[in-house]
C-alpha positions in Angstrom: 138.2 95.9 133.9 141.0 96.3 136.4 142.8 99.6 136.3 141.4 100.7 133.0 141.6 104.4 132.5 138.2 105.9 131.8 137.3 109.4 130.7 135.1 111.0 133.4 131.5 110.4 132.5 130.7 114.2 132.7 133.2 114.8 129.9 131.6 112.4 127.4 129.4 113.4 124.5 126.1 111.5 124.1 127.6 109.4 121.3 130.7 108.5 123.3 128.7 107.6 126.4 126.3 105.5 124.3 129.0 103.7 122.5 130.8 102.8 125.7 127.6 101.7 127.3 126.8 99.4 124.4 130.3 97.8 124.9 129.7 97.3 128.6 126.3 95.7 127.9 128.0 93.3 125.5 130.7 92.4 128.1 128.1 91.8 130.8 126.0 89.7 128.5 129.0 87.5 127.6 129.3 86.5 131.3 133.1 86.2 130.9 133.9 88.8 133.6 134.5 88.0 137.3 132.0 89.2 139.8 134.1 92.1 140.9 134.7 93.2 137.3 131.0 92.7 136.5 130.0 95.0 139.4 132.5 97.6 138.2 131.1 97.4 134.7 127.6 97.7 136.0 128.5 100.8 138.0 130.1 102.4 135.0 127.2 101.5 132.8 124.7 103.1 135.3 126.8 106.3 135.2 126.9 106.2 131.4 123.1 105.6 131.1 122.6 108.6 133.4 124.8 110.7 131.2 122.9 109.7 128.1 119.7 110.6 129.8 121.1 114.0 130.8 122.0 114.7 127.1 118.6 113.6 125.9 116.8 115.7 128.5 118.9 118.7 127.5 118.1 118.1 123.8 114.4 117.9 124.6 114.5 121.2 126.5 116.2 122.9 123.6 113.6 121.5 121.1 110.8 122.6 123.4 112.2 126.1 123.7 112.6 126.3 119.9 109.0 125.2 119.4 107.9 127.8 122.0 109.8 130.6 120.2 108.4 129.5 116.9 104.8 129.5 118.3 105.3 132.9 119.8 106.6 134.4 116.5 103.5 133.1 114.7 105.1 130.1 113.1 103.2 126.8 113.0 104.2 123.8 115.0 103.6 120.3 114.0 103.3 117.5 116.6 
């Protein structure tokens, strides 16, 4: 992983972050990286996981807000 150029995590879509995270998990599971590279991969993976969580939290808030608007307008909600 030395000197690889990465897109800043905050600029990634959910799908981009998830795909890169899956690649990192595969690299770490293979055990072929040096300790230093593994640590760098781990740190990037942690940042990517956090980004995915942010996207999912945002999506949940949007869905909750839509359900609330629907309930207030007299529409039915199903859970």
